[in-house]
C-alpha positions in Angstrom: -3.1 21.0 -2.3 -1.5 19.0 -5.1 -2.6 20.1 -8.7 -5.2 18.2 -10.4 -4.0 15.5 -12.8 -4.1 16.3 -16.5 -4.0 13.3 -18.7 -1.3 13.3 -21.3 0.7 16.2 -20.0 4.5 15.6 -19.9 6.5 17.1 -17.0 10.1 18.3 -17.4 12.4 16.3 -15.1 14.9 18.8 -14.1 14.6 19.1 -10.2 17.7 18.4 -8.2 17.5 15.6 -5.7 17.7 16.2 -2.0 17.7 13.9 1.0 16.0 14.0 4.3 15.5 12.1 7.5 12.7 9.5 7.6 9.9 9.9 10.2 9.4 7.6 13.2 7.3 4.6 12.5 3.5 4.7 13.3 0.3 3.1 12.3 -2.2 4.5 9.9 -5.1 6.5 11.1 -8.8 5.9 10.5 -11.2 8.8 10.1 -14.3 8.7 12.5 -17.7 8.6 11.0 -19.9 11.7 12.0 -23.0 11.1 14.2 -26.3 10.9 12.4 -28.8 13.8 12.7 -31.7 13.2 15.1 -35.0 13.9 13.4 -38.4 14.6 15.1 -41.1 12.0 14.9 -43.4 12.0 12.0 -47.3 11.4 12.4 -46.9 7.8 11.2 -44.2 7.2 13.8 -46.3 8.7 16.6 -49.3 6.6 15.5 -47.2 3.4 15.5 -45.6 4.4 18.9 -49.1 4.8 20.5 -50.5 1.6 18.9 -51.0 -1.2 21.6 -48.4 -3.9 21.6 -49.4 -7.5 21.3 -48.4 -9.7 24.2 -45.6 -12.0 23.4 -45.0 -15.5 24.8 -42.2 -15.3 27.4 -40.5 -18.5 26.0 -40.5 -17.2 22.5 -39.2 -13.9 23.6 -36.3 -15.5 25.6 -35.4 -17.7 22.7 -35.2 -14.8 20.3 -33.0 -12.8 22.6 -30.7 -15.8 23.1 -30.4 -16.1 19.3 -29.6 -12.4 18.8 -27.0 -12.3 21.6 -25.3 -15.5 20.3 -25.3 -14.1 16.7 -23.9 -10.8 17.7 -21.3 -12.4 19.8 -20.0 -14.7 17.1 -20.1 -11.9 14.5 -18.4 -9.4 16.7 -15.8 -11.8 17.9 -14.9 -12.8 14.4 -14.5 -9.1 13.3 -12.6 -8.0 16.3 -10.2 -11.0 15.9 -9.6 -10.1 12.3 -8.8 -6.4 12.9 -6.9 -6.7 16.2 -4.7 -9.6 14.8 -4.1 -7.7 11.5 -5.3 -10.7 9.6 -4.2 -9.8 6.0 -6.4 -12.7 4.7 -9.7 -11.1 5.9 -10.8 -9.3 2.9 -14.1 -7.3 3.0 -17.3 -8.7 1.6 -17.3 -6.3 -1.3 -14.1 -4.8 -2.6 -13.8 -1.1 -3.3 -14.4 0.3 -6.8 -11.9 2.5 -8.6 -13.0 5.8 -7.0 -13.1 4.3 -3.4 -9.6 2.7 -3.8 -7.9 6.0 -3.2 -9.1 6.1 0.4 -8.2 2.5 1.4 -5.2 3.8 3.3 -7.7 5.2 5.9 -9.9 2.1 6.3 -7.8 -1.0 5.7 -5.6 -2.2 8.6 -1.9 -1.6 8.3 -1.1 -5.4 8.7 -3.3 -6.0 5.6 -1.7 -3.4 3.4 1.8 -4.2 4.7 1.7 -7.8 6.1 4.2 -8.5 8.9 5.5 -11.4 6.9 5.7 -12.1 3.2 6.4 -15.4 1.4 8.2 -15.3 -1.9 7.8 -18.8 -3.4 10.1 -18.9 -6.4 10.7 -15.2 -6.1 14.5 -15.4 -5.8 17.2 -15.9 -8.4 16.8 -19.2 -10.2 13.3 -19.6 -8.8 14.6 -19.9 -5.1 12.1 -19.2 -2.4 12.3 -16.0 -0.4 10.8 -14.8 2.9 10.7 -11.2 4.2 9.8 -9.7 7.6 8.5 -6.2 8.1 10.8 -4.2 10.5 9.3 -0.7 10.2 6.2 1.2 9.0 6.3 5.0 8.3 3.6 7.3 9.2 1.2 8.1 6.2 1.9 11.4 4.8 2.3 13.6 1.6 4.7 12.6 -1.2 7.0 15.5 -0.2 9.7 13.8 1.9 8.6 10.3 0.9 9.9 10.7 -2.7 12.8 12.4 -4.3 11.7 15.8 -5.7 12.4 14.6 -9.3 10.2 11.5 -8.9 7.5 13.6 -7.2 7.5 15.9 -10.2 7.2 13.0 -12.6 4.1 11.8 -10.7 2.6 15.4 -10.4 0.1 14.9 -13.3 -1.8 12.3 -11.2 -1.6 14.1 -7.9 -0.8 12.7 -4.6 -3.4 11.9 -1.9 -1.2 10.0 0.4 2.1 8.1 0.5 2.5 4.8 2.6 5.9 3.2 3.2 7.3 0.1 5.1 10.7 -1.6 5.2 11.3 -5.3 5.1 14.4 -7.5 5.5 15.1 -10.9 4.1 15.4 -14.2 6.1 19.2 -13.8 6.5 19.1 -10.1 7.4 21.5 -9.3 4.7 19.2 -7.1 2.5 16.6 -4.5 3.3 13.8 -3.2 1.0 11.5 -0.2 1.3 8.2 -0.6 -0.4 5.6 2.1 -0.9 2.2 3.0 -2.3 1.2 6.4 -3.6 -2.5 7.0 -3.7 -3.4 9.5 -6.5 -6.2 11.8 -7.5 -6.2 10.6 -11.0 -9.0 9.0 -13.1 -8.4 5.9 -15.2 -7.3 7.8 -18.3 -4.7 9.8 -16.4 -3.3 6.7 -14.8 -3.1 4.9 -18.2 -1.3 7.9 -19.7 1.3 8.0 -16.8 1.8 4.3 -17.2 2.4 4.6 -20.8 4.9 7.4 -20.3 6.9 5.5 -17.7 7.1 2.5 -20.0 7.6 4.4 -23.3 10.1 6.9 -22.1 12.1 4.5 -19.9 11.4 6.4 -16.7 11.3 3.1 -14.7 15.0 2.6 -15.6 16.3 6.1 -14.6 18.5 6.1 -11.5 17.6 9.7 -10.8 14.0 8.6 -10.4 14.7 5.9 -7.8 12.3 5.9 -4.9 13.6 7.0 -1.5 14.7 4.5 1.1 13.1 4.4 4.6 15.8 3.6 7.1 15.0 3.3 10.8 17.5 3.7 13.7 17.8 0.6 15.8 17.0 -1.9 13.0 19.0 -3.6 10.3 17.9 -0.8 8.0 19.5 1.9 10.2 22.0 2.7 7.5 19.7 2.4 4.6 19.7 5.8 2.8 20.0 7.4 -0.6 23.6 6.2 -1.2 22.7 2.6 -0.2 20.0 2.1 -2.8 21.0 -0.7 -5.2 17.9 -1.8 -7.1 14.3 -0.6 -7.6 11.0 -0.9 -9.3 8.1 1.5 -10.0 4.7 0.2 -11.1 2.0 2.6 -12.3 -1.4 0.7 -12.0 -3.9 1.5 -14.7 -7.0 -0.1 -13.0 -6.5 1.6 -9.7 -5.3 5.1 -8.6 -2.2 3.7 -7.0 1.6 3.5 -7.7 3.5 0.7 -6.0 7.3 0.9 -5.8 10.2 -0.8 -4.0 13.9 0.0 -3.5 16.4 -2.5 -2.1 19.9 -2.3 -0.7 22.5 -4.1 1.5 21.8 -4.3 5.2 25.4 -3.5 6.1 25.0 0.0 4.9 27.6 -0.1 2.1 27.4 2.5 -0.6 26.3 1.4 -4.0 27.9 3.1 -7.0 26.1 1.2 -9.7 22.4 0.9 -8.9 20.4 -1.1 -11.4 16.7 -1.3 -12.1 15.1 -4.5 -11.1 14.3 -5.8 -14.5 18.0 -5.4 -15.5 19.3 -6.8 -12.3 17.1 -9.9 -12.7 18.2 -10.6 -16.3 20.1 -13.8 -16.9 23.8 -13.1 -17.0 23.7 -9.8 -15.1 27.0 -9.3 -13.2 26.5 -6.1 -11.3 26.7 -6.1 -7.5 22.9 -5.7 -7.1 22.3 -8.6 -9.6 24.8 -10.9 -7.9 23.1 -10.2 -4.5 19.6 -10.8 -5.9 18.5 -7.3 -4.9 16.6 -6.9 -8.1 14.5 -10.0 -7.1 14.1 -8.5 -3.6 12.6 -5.3 -4.8 10.4 -6.9 -7.5 9.3 -9.8 -5.3 8.2 -7.5 -2.4 6.5 -4.9 -4.7 4.5 -7.7 -6.4 3.3 -9.0 -3.0 2.2 -5.7 -1.7 0.4 -5.0 -4.9 -1.4 -8.4 -4.4 -2.3 -7.4 -0.8 -3.8 -4.1 -2.1 -5.8 -5.9 -4.8 -7.6 -8.0 -2.1 -9.4 -4.8 -1.2 -9.5 -2.9 -4.4 -11.0 -2.8 -7.9 -13.1 -6.0 -8.5 -11.9 -8.2 -11.3 -14.8 -7.5 -13.5 -13.9 -3.8 -13.7 -10.3 -4.4 -14.7 -9.3 -3.8 -18.3 -8.0 -6.8 -20.2 
């Protein structure tokens, strides 16, 4: 069990990085609800049960039954269609609050958290449009294996409930990007402290804290591993117990010797290989859209800090 988060505690970053094969793709699981207890009848219930029933008019009874059946059919059909089709636009009636957000990975359909297709209007270099297609989804699991040991240690103060990952490719099939979400155990203060630390200490720009790629055999991301990582971004949310990250690379499996954080690769005049290929825009664009997908289900706007 991961240690409990402690706000404001700094963690020494001195763990060597190791690699490891990615697991086969799978869908997320949902936990079944327990059956309700069956209680004995109370005196009031017994009295009510024995009370004579007033005769109903057959026509009124039939009409009421028809209305009930039609209503249930329409409601059930709409819900079933939404979940079976993985409709990412079907948000729940009431979004989860801060504490409930950490369990959304169990209740929200995979197609809603990681939509099969993403549109990146103006998300490319020079404001060009981008489009991405999901090619693989990893099984949900612990942070061990999903993150490099050094990054996992940096996130230890907030704990790890679950790590979710998916890999996308661009419309040309020339780039691949792994995007992930780490659901934490932290309260708002601990998340705000970690966010400040990543920003203040420049941890988002350290190449030894790059997220791990998720490559899948038989896809254009088959050769996407640690040495192929080119650009990345890590976002610590302060209004939800979630960390959203993305790491991009070339789909041809080439080794990248000069990886660059997304904010630097997106800067005007950047000449590195990741910058010239727009891989900073790929990582940032996909991470932003996955965060937006999450926010459809999490933390109502009125609860967010200014």
